[in-house]
A tleap script that builds the chain and sets N, CA, C and O, in Angstrom:
source leaprc.protein.ff14SB
mol = sequence {
  NMET ASN GLU ALA HIE SER ILE ILE HIE GLY
  LYS VAL GLN GLY VAL TRP PHE ARG ALA TRP
  ALA ALA ASP MET ALA ARG GLU LEU GLY LEU
  THR GLY TRP MET ARG ASN LEU PRO ASP GLY
  GLY VAL GLU THR LEU ALA GLN GLY GLU LYS
  ALA PRO LEU GLU ARG PHE VAL GLU ARG LEU
  LEU ASP GLY PRO PRO LEU ALA ARG VAL THR
  GLN VAL GLU THR ASP TRP ARG GLU PRO ASP
  LYS ARG PHE ASP ARG PHE SER VAL THR CGLY
}
set mol.1.N position { 0.862 -1.220 0.165 }
set mol.1.CA position { -0.073 -0.058 0.202 }
set mol.1.C position { 0.680 1.292 -0.061 }
set mol.1.O position { 1.635 1.518 0.682 }
set mol.2.N position { 0.409 2.106 -0.908 }
set mol.2.CA position { 1.225 3.089 -1.044 }
set mol.2.C position { 0.306 4.648 -0.760 }
set mol.2.O position { -0.908 4.734 -0.947 }
set mol.3.N position { 0.969 5.517 -0.398 }
set mol.3.CA position { 0.004 6.896 -0.083 }
set mol.3.C position { 0.651 8.316 -1.027 }
set mol.3.O position { 1.842 8.601 -0.902 }
set mol.4.N position { -0.060 8.958 -1.753 }
set mol.4.CA position { 0.148 10.223 -2.302 }
set mol.4.C position { -0.612 11.405 -1.504 }
set mol.4.O position { -1.798 11.349 -1.181 }
set mol.5.N position { 0.167 12.370 -1.267 }
set mol.5.CA position { -0.696 13.515 -0.590 }
set mol.5.C position { -0.264 14.528 -1.588 }
set mol.5.O position { 0.927 14.748 -1.808 }
set mol.6.N position { -1.267 15.162 -2.209 }
set mol.6.CA position { -1.052 16.203 -3.399 }
set mol.6.C position { -2.012 17.281 -3.039 }
set mol.6.O position { -3.159 17.159 -2.608 }
set mol.7.N position { -1.237 18.509 -3.331 }
set mol.7.CA position { -1.856 19.840 -3.322 }
set mol.7.C position { -1.812 20.406 -5.082 }
set mol.7.O position { -0.861 20.530 -5.854 }
set mol.8.N position { -2.951 20.602 -5.216 }
set mol.8.CA position { -3.176 20.852 -6.685 }
set mol.8.C position { -3.354 22.269 -6.747 }
set mol.8.O position { -4.158 22.734 -5.939 }
set mol.9.N position { -2.665 23.212 -7.683 }
set mol.9.CA position { -2.977 24.579 -7.734 }
set mol.9.C position { -3.308 25.046 -9.222 }
set mol.9.O position { -2.955 24.351 -10.174 }
set mol.10.N position { -3.926 26.122 -9.375 }
set mol.10.CA position { -4.554 26.776 -10.650 }
set mol.10.C position { -5.902 27.228 -10.498 }
set mol.10.O position { -6.325 27.899 -9.556 }
set mol.11.N position { -6.742 26.696 -11.776 }
set mol.11.CA position { -7.968 27.225 -11.713 }
set mol.11.C position { -8.626 25.569 -11.459 }
set mol.11.O position { -8.801 24.775 -12.383 }
set mol.12.N position { -8.880 25.329 -10.241 }
set mol.12.CA position { -9.304 23.947 -10.023 }
set mol.12.C position { -10.478 23.987 -9.104 }
set mol.12.O position { -11.162 22.970 -8.987 }
set mol.13.N position { -10.780 25.095 -8.426 }
set mol.13.CA position { -12.327 25.065 -7.854 }
set mol.13.C position { -13.329 25.599 -8.826 }
set mol.13.O position { -12.981 26.427 -9.668 }
set mol.14.N position { -14.671 25.122 -8.739 }
set mol.14.CA position { -15.710 25.362 -9.268 }
set mol.14.C position { -15.513 25.207 -10.820 }
set mol.14.O position { -16.050 25.963 -11.630 }
set mol.15.N position { -14.565 23.994 -11.214 }
set mol.15.CA position { -14.638 23.337 -12.520 }
set mol.15.C position { -14.964 21.973 -12.664 }
set mol.15.O position { -14.836 21.409 -13.751 }
set mol.16.N position { -15.446 21.303 -11.485 }
set mol.16.CA position { -15.897 20.038 -11.548 }
set mol.16.C position { -14.358 19.143 -11.297 }
set mol.16.O position { -14.216 18.029 -11.800 }
set mol.17.N position { -13.579 19.607 -10.703 }
set mol.17.CA position { -12.302 19.067 -10.510 }
set mol.17.C position { -12.269 18.091 -9.627 }
set mol.17.O position { -11.636 17.096 -9.982 }
set mol.18.N position { -12.929 18.063 -8.217 }
set mol.18.CA position { -12.954 17.123 -7.459 }
set mol.18.C position { -13.724 16.063 -8.056 }
set mol.18.O position { -13.310 14.904 -8.017 }
set mol.19.N position { -15.028 16.431 -8.716 }
set mol.19.CA position { -15.587 15.179 -9.062 }
set mol.19.C position { -14.879 14.294 -10.159 }
set mol.19.O position { -14.923 13.065 -10.187 }
set mol.20.N position { -14.193 15.136 -11.091 }
set mol.20.CA position { -13.472 14.502 -11.948 }
set mol.20.C position { -12.463 13.199 -11.323 }
set mol.20.O position { -12.420 11.988 -11.542 }
set mol.21.N position { -11.765 14.054 -10.519 }
set mol.21.CA position { -10.645 13.166 -9.687 }
set mol.21.C position { -10.987 11.887 -8.726 }
set mol.21.O position { -10.364 10.850 -8.496 }
set mol.22.N position { -12.141 12.357 -8.298 }
set mol.22.CA position { -12.764 11.241 -7.605 }
set mol.22.C position { -13.224 10.273 -8.228 }
set mol.22.O position { -13.097 9.130 -7.788 }
set mol.23.N position { -13.903 10.561 -9.472 }
set mol.23.CA position { -14.317 9.563 -10.582 }
set mol.23.C position { -13.083 8.637 -10.944 }
set mol.23.O position { -13.116 7.407 -10.923 }
set mol.24.N position { -11.991 9.417 -11.278 }
set mol.24.CA position { -10.766 8.617 -11.951 }
set mol.24.C position { -10.179 7.762 -10.467 }
set mol.24.O position { -9.825 6.593 -10.619 }
set mol.25.N position { -10.119 8.224 -9.436 }
set mol.25.CA position { -9.239 7.441 -8.487 }
set mol.25.C position { -10.323 6.326 -8.276 }
set mol.25.O position { -9.708 5.264 -8.184 }
set mol.26.N position { -11.659 6.114 -8.160 }
set mol.26.CA position { -12.464 5.490 -8.121 }
set mol.26.C position { -12.413 3.912 -8.818 }
set mol.26.O position { -12.563 2.776 -8.367 }
set mol.27.N position { -12.082 4.564 -10.334 }
set mol.27.CA position { -11.922 3.504 -11.343 }
set mol.27.C position { -10.528 2.899 -11.234 }
set mol.27.O position { -10.426 1.718 -11.566 }
set mol.28.N position { -9.312 3.621 -10.766 }
set mol.28.CA position { -8.232 3.314 -10.658 }
set mol.28.C position { -8.051 2.056 -9.087 }
set mol.28.O position { -7.083 1.310 -8.939 }
set mol.29.N position { -9.181 2.143 -8.179 }
set mol.29.CA position { -9.015 1.160 -7.397 }
set mol.29.C position { -8.522 1.820 -5.798 }
set mol.29.O position { -8.340 1.268 -4.713 }
set mol.30.N position { -8.401 3.407 -6.299 }
set mol.30.CA position { -7.896 4.181 -5.028 }
set mol.30.C position { -8.544 4.575 -4.002 }
set mol.30.O position { -9.672 5.030 -4.193 }
set mol.31.N position { -8.046 4.513 -2.738 }
set mol.31.CA position { -8.843 5.249 -1.752 }
set mol.31.C position { -8.451 6.226 -1.136 }
set mol.31.O position { -7.238 6.431 -1.174 }
set mol.32.N position { -9.157 6.997 -0.501 }
set mol.32.CA position { -8.612 8.427 0.107 }
set mol.32.C position { -9.723 9.450 0.118 }
set mol.32.O position { -10.903 9.153 -0.066 }
set mol.33.N position { -9.143 11.045 0.412 }
set mol.33.CA position { -10.057 11.876 0.170 }
set mol.33.C position { -9.802 12.751 -0.513 }
set mol.33.O position { -8.635 12.802 -0.901 }
set mol.34.N position { -10.915 13.999 -1.040 }
set mol.34.CA position { -10.294 15.177 -1.728 }
set mol.34.C position { -11.096 16.461 -1.371 }
set mol.34.O position { -12.326 16.500 -1.420 }
set mol.35.N position { -10.311 17.509 -1.008 }
set mol.35.CA position { -11.009 18.652 -0.405 }
set mol.35.C position { -10.626 20.075 -1.028 }
set mol.35.O position { -9.532 20.060 -1.592 }
set mol.36.N position { -11.158 21.048 -1.040 }
set mol.36.CA position { -10.887 22.398 -1.682 }
set mol.36.C position { -9.916 23.203 -0.378 }
set mol.36.O position { -10.171 23.062 0.818 }
set mol.37.N position { -8.950 23.921 -0.841 }
set mol.37.CA position { -8.299 24.366 0.009 }
set mol.37.C position { -8.874 26.014 0.216 }
set mol.37.O position { -9.597 26.425 -0.692 }
set mol.38.N position { -8.650 26.739 1.099 }
set mol.38.CA position { -9.225 28.079 1.412 }
set mol.38.C position { -8.380 29.246 0.106 }
set mol.38.O position { -8.837 30.331 -0.253 }
set mol.39.N position { -7.296 28.707 -0.303 }
set mol.39.CA position { -6.173 29.515 -1.053 }
set mol.39.C position { -7.044 29.353 -2.586 }
set mol.39.O position { -6.882 30.159 -3.502 }
set mol.40.N position { -7.851 28.334 -2.658 }
set mol.40.CA position { -8.221 28.196 -4.246 }
set mol.40.C position { -7.669 26.812 -4.939 }
set mol.40.O position { -8.011 26.350 -6.028 }
set mol.41.N position { -6.641 26.238 -3.926 }
set mol.41.CA position { -6.169 24.745 -4.359 }
set mol.41.C position { -7.180 23.758 -3.839 }
set mol.41.O position { -8.126 24.108 -3.134 }
set mol.42.N position { -6.891 22.178 -4.306 }
set mol.42.CA position { -7.557 21.267 -3.890 }
set mol.42.C position { -6.198 20.460 -3.660 }
set mol.42.O position { -5.137 20.497 -4.281 }
set mol.43.N position { -6.688 19.561 -2.311 }
set mol.43.CA position { -5.763 18.625 -1.664 }
set mol.43.C position { -6.262 17.268 -1.485 }
set mol.43.O position { -7.248 16.955 -0.818 }
set mol.44.N position { -5.677 16.675 -1.986 }
set mol.44.CA position { -6.105 14.928 -1.938 }
set mol.44.C position { -5.072 14.359 -1.217 }
set mol.44.O position { -3.918 14.785 -1.185 }
set mol.45.N position { -5.533 13.328 -0.602 }
set mol.45.CA position { -4.786 12.082 -0.190 }
set mol.45.C position { -5.347 10.575 -0.933 }
set mol.45.O position { -6.435 10.007 -1.027 }
set mol.46.N position { -4.348 10.384 -1.255 }
set mol.46.CA position { -4.990 8.901 -2.216 }
set mol.46.C position { -4.051 7.600 -1.880 }
set mol.46.O position { -2.844 7.734 -2.079 }
set mol.47.N position { -4.503 6.439 -1.416 }
set mol.47.CA position { -3.900 5.191 -1.201 }
set mol.47.C position { -4.115 4.263 -2.139 }
set mol.47.O position { -5.224 4.278 -2.672 }
set mol.48.N position { -3.184 3.301 -2.543 }
set mol.48.CA position { -3.478 2.292 -3.495 }
set mol.48.C position { -1.734 1.649 -3.921 }
set mol.48.O position { -0.612 1.931 -3.501 }
set mol.49.N position { -2.310 0.596 -5.045 }
set mol.49.CA position { -1.054 -0.031 -5.352 }
set mol.49.C position { -0.378 1.017 -6.316 }
set mol.49.O position { -1.020 1.821 -6.991 }
set mol.50.N position { 1.071 0.907 -6.298 }
set mol.50.CA position { 1.763 1.974 -7.009 }
set mol.50.C position { 1.719 2.596 -8.068 }
set mol.50.O position { 1.871 3.811 -8.195 }
set mol.51.N position { 1.405 1.429 -9.314 }
set mol.51.CA position { 1.337 1.689 -10.630 }
set mol.51.C position { -0.192 2.547 -10.713 }
set mol.51.O position { -0.205 3.524 -11.462 }
set mol.52.N position { -1.337 2.239 -10.041 }
set mol.52.CA position { -2.634 2.947 -10.439 }
set mol.52.C position { -2.312 4.628 -9.736 }
set mol.52.O position { -2.675 5.613 -10.379 }
set mol.53.N position { -1.696 4.763 -8.553 }
set mol.53.CA position { -1.539 5.656 -7.692 }
set mol.53.C position { -0.915 6.638 -8.309 }
set mol.53.O position { -1.408 7.766 -8.272 }
set mol.54.N position { 0.477 6.355 -9.096 }
set mol.54.CA position { 1.449 7.066 -10.005 }
set mol.54.C position { 0.564 8.032 -11.366 }
set mol.54.O position { 0.767 9.165 -11.802 }
set mol.55.N position { -0.440 6.983 -11.726 }
set mol.55.CA position { -1.340 7.543 -12.825 }
set mol.55.C position { -2.288 8.379 -12.725 }
set mol.55.O position { -2.716 9.172 -13.564 }
set mol.56.N position { -2.729 8.109 -11.277 }
set mol.56.CA position { -3.596 9.151 -10.708 }
set mol.56.C position { -3.256 10.438 -10.580 }
set mol.56.O position { -4.040 11.341 -10.876 }
set mol.57.N position { -1.746 10.700 -10.011 }
set mol.57.CA position { -1.135 11.410 -9.827 }
set mol.57.C position { -0.550 12.358 -11.082 }
set mol.57.O position { -0.509 13.587 -11.132 }
set mol.58.N position { -0.195 11.563 -11.887 }
set mol.58.CA position { -0.079 11.828 -13.368 }
set mol.58.C position { -1.004 12.640 -13.938 }
set mol.58.O position { -0.725 13.669 -14.553 }
set mol.59.N position { -2.366 12.108 -13.710 }
set mol.59.CA position { -3.586 12.557 -14.548 }
set mol.59.C position { -4.002 13.963 -13.883 }
set mol.59.O position { -4.604 14.789 -14.568 }
set mol.60.N position { -3.650 14.244 -12.440 }
set mol.60.CA position { -4.008 15.437 -11.888 }
set mol.60.C position { -3.598 16.490 -12.565 }
set mol.60.O position { -4.296 17.504 -12.545 }
set mol.61.N position { -2.337 16.458 -13.325 }
set mol.61.CA position { -1.919 17.780 -14.073 }
set mol.61.C position { -2.757 18.100 -15.251 }
set mol.61.O position { -2.977 19.248 -15.639 }
set mol.62.N position { -3.285 16.845 -15.886 }
set mol.62.CA position { -4.621 17.666 -16.674 }
set mol.62.C position { -5.775 17.884 -16.193 }
set mol.62.O position { -6.241 18.932 -16.641 }
set mol.63.N position { -6.466 17.340 -15.452 }
set mol.63.CA position { -7.830 18.109 -15.058 }
set mol.63.C position { -8.859 18.088 -16.010 }
set mol.63.O position { -8.553 17.920 -17.191 }
set mol.64.N position { -10.168 18.250 -15.646 }
set mol.64.CA position { -11.170 18.348 -16.700 }
set mol.64.C position { -11.011 19.157 -17.415 }
set mol.64.O position { -9.997 19.834 -17.245 }
set mol.65.N position { -11.982 19.518 -18.642 }
set mol.65.CA position { -11.751 20.526 -19.427 }
set mol.65.C position { -12.073 22.080 -18.911 }
set mol.65.O position { -11.734 23.012 -19.640 }
set mol.66.N position { -12.508 22.250 -18.075 }
set mol.66.CA position { -12.616 23.867 -17.686 }
set mol.66.C position { -11.584 23.927 -16.560 }
set mol.66.O position { -11.624 25.025 -16.005 }
set mol.67.N position { -10.867 23.274 -16.157 }
set mol.67.CA position { -9.783 23.196 -15.166 }
set mol.67.C position { -8.360 23.794 -15.835 }
set mol.67.O position { -7.968 23.371 -16.923 }
set mol.68.N position { -7.655 24.779 -15.109 }
set mol.68.CA position { -6.565 25.138 -15.624 }
set mol.68.C position { -5.139 24.768 -14.389 }
set mol.68.O position { -4.599 25.594 -13.654 }
set mol.69.N position { -4.854 23.432 -14.490 }
set mol.69.CA position { -3.710 23.198 -13.399 }
set mol.69.C position { -2.538 23.472 -13.917 }
set mol.69.O position { -2.080 23.035 -14.973 }
set mol.70.N position { -1.869 24.474 -12.890 }
set mol.70.CA position { -0.716 25.098 -12.924 }
set mol.70.C position { 0.610 24.368 -12.083 }
set mol.70.O position { 1.765 24.326 -12.507 }
set mol.71.N position { 0.212 23.920 -11.036 }
set mol.71.CA position { 1.376 22.884 -10.677 }
set mol.71.C position { 0.582 21.700 -9.725 }
set mol.71.O position { -0.571 21.863 -9.325 }
set mol.72.N position { 1.253 20.700 -9.487 }
set mol.72.CA position { 0.959 19.393 -8.732 }
set mol.72.C position { 2.045 19.313 -7.385 }
set mol.72.O position { 3.189 18.925 -7.620 }
set mol.73.N position { 1.830 19.523 -6.587 }
set mol.73.CA position { 2.717 18.967 -5.495 }
set mol.73.C position { 2.481 17.920 -4.563 }
set mol.73.O position { 1.670 18.000 -3.640 }
set mol.74.N position { 3.287 16.817 -4.845 }
set mol.74.CA position { 2.957 15.531 -4.113 }
set mol.74.C position { 4.126 15.200 -3.208 }
set mol.74.O position { 5.297 15.523 -3.413 }
set mol.75.N position { 3.659 14.522 -2.195 }
set mol.75.CA position { 4.607 13.952 -1.095 }
set mol.75.C position { 3.995 12.428 -1.168 }
set mol.75.O position { 2.817 12.071 -1.176 }
set mol.76.N position { 5.115 11.709 -1.214 }
set mol.76.CA position { 5.068 9.900 -1.263 }
set mol.76.C position { 5.235 9.745 0.042 }
set mol.76.O position { 6.225 10.216 0.602 }
set mol.77.N position { 4.214 9.009 0.752 }
set mol.77.CA position { 4.755 8.633 2.065 }
set mol.77.C position { 4.073 7.105 2.471 }
set mol.77.O position { 3.463 6.541 1.563 }
set mol.78.N position { 4.146 6.498 3.648 }
set mol.78.CA position { 3.614 5.427 4.082 }
set mol.78.C position { 2.363 5.683 4.516 }
set mol.78.O position { 2.387 6.777 5.079 }
set mol.79.N position { 1.208 5.181 4.534 }
set mol.79.CA position { -0.101 5.058 5.138 }
set mol.79.C position { 0.241 4.970 6.588 }
set mol.79.O position { 1.115 4.181 6.949 }
set mol.80.N position { -0.481 5.839 7.569 }
set mol.80.CA position { -0.640 5.690 8.774 }
set mol.80.C position { -2.018 5.177 9.195 }
set mol.80.O position { -2.193 4.366 10.105 }
set mol.81.N position { -2.944 5.706 8.475 }
set mol.81.CA position { -4.421 5.384 8.510 }
set mol.81.C position { -4.788 4.973 7.215 }
set mol.81.O position { -4.351 5.572 6.233 }
set mol.82.N position { -5.678 3.847 7.099 }
set mol.82.CA position { -5.820 3.199 5.794 }
set mol.82.C position { -7.802 3.606 5.431 }
set mol.82.O position { -8.605 3.649 6.363 }
set mol.83.N position { -8.139 3.803 4.239 }
set mol.83.CA position { -9.538 4.325 4.169 }
set mol.83.C position { -10.074 3.236 3.204 }
set mol.83.O position { -9.445 2.632 2.335 }
set mol.84.N position { -11.314 3.126 3.536 }
set mol.84.CA position { -12.222 2.161 2.662 }
set mol.84.C position { -13.024 2.505 1.300 }
set mol.84.O position { -13.537 1.730 0.493 }
set mol.85.N position { -12.967 3.928 1.305 }
set mol.85.CA position { -13.523 4.796 -0.321 }
set mol.85.C position { -12.671 5.704 -0.293 }
set mol.85.O position { -11.787 6.007 0.507 }
set mol.86.N position { -13.117 6.224 -1.513 }
set mol.86.CA position { -12.662 7.288 -1.827 }
set mol.86.C position { -13.744 8.641 -2.050 }
set mol.86.O position { -14.431 8.903 -3.037 }
set mol.87.N position { -13.621 9.340 -0.821 }
set mol.87.CA position { -14.491 10.587 -0.710 }
set mol.87.C position { -14.149 12.047 -1.124 }
set mol.87.O position { -13.032 12.439 -1.462 }
set mol.88.N position { -15.276 12.785 -1.045 }
set mol.88.CA position { -14.645 14.455 -1.456 }
set mol.88.C position { -15.332 14.842 -0.306 }
set mol.88.O position { -16.293 14.231 0.162 }
set mol.89.N position { -14.778 15.982 0.201 }
set mol.89.CA position { -15.158 16.766 1.005 }
set mol.89.C position { -15.197 18.070 1.110 }
set mol.89.O position { -14.726 18.586 0.096 }
set mol.90.N position { -15.620 18.979 2.040 }
set mol.90.CA position { -15.685 20.538 1.714 }
set mol.90.C position { -14.615 20.997 1.210 }
set mol.90.O position { -14.535 22.189 0.911 }
savepdb mol mol.pdb
quit
């Protein structure tokens, strides 16, 4: 089990970014969560097998059609808590 904590910068709020990324995470069999940040960015913590997790992080740079991602900062780490699904919060 691997874990990636990412902060996504750019025009990523109000453009269906979280729903798009959550759907992708679920399709890849990942668990974790995603939320908006007060500064206009989006934060996500995703867990799963290495290859699907790398694909997820790679695709965060694309975003849905209305999004304009300028940067994705990702920290790879060992999970200290496990999630049973991928959820979108506030």
